[in-house]
N, C-alpha and C positions, 0 to 999 in steps of 0.2 A: 849392445844397444837397446835402449829403452822402448817400450811401446810407444811412449808419445813421441820419442825421436823418430822412429819407424813410421808414424804417421806423417810426420813433417816431411820427411824425406820423400814418402810416397805420393804425397799431395804435389811436392815439387816436380817430381817425374810427371805425374799426370798433367800439370800445369804446362811442362814443356811439349809433351805429346800433343798438345791443343794448339800448338805455334804451327806455322807452315812448315812443311817439310825443309825447305832450305836453310831454315833458322835453327833446327833441332840439333844437329850434329855437334855444333860448338857448344851448345847449353848442355849437353849431354855429357859432353867432355868435361866441362867445369863442375857438373855436380858429381862426376864421378871422381874427381880431384878432391873435390869438398869431402867425400867420403873417405878417400885415401889418407887425407890429413886428419881429421876428426877422429877416426877410429883406427889409424895406425895399420892401414891394410897393407901387408908385406909386397913387394915388387915382386919376389919370387914366391911363387905358389907353394902355400904351407897348408897341408891338410890337417893339421892340428889346429891352425888358426881358423881354418874354413870350419872345421867340426865346432868348435868353440862359438863361431860366430854365424851360424846356420842361416838366420833371416838376413842378416847384412850381406852376406854374400850371394844370396838369393836375390835381393834387391840390386846389387851391384851387377850382377851377371844379366839380370833385365835390362839395366840400363845399357850395358855394354852391347848387348844384342841388338838392341834398337839403334844404334850408331851407324850410319852408313859412311863408308869411306870413298 
């Protein structure tokens, strides 16, 4: 993930957080899917991938932690 991509996805995340709570979960899920597809995040936890993509995974976990089920 480049610095520019990180800024774009962080802005998308912040924009979603500004929405009313009832609209956030679906938008956050869609953002997670976008990251999974664009950066080929594996479905099964991979320490190697996580270490090689540290900042991507920090952002991904932030988004995941914000979701409400």
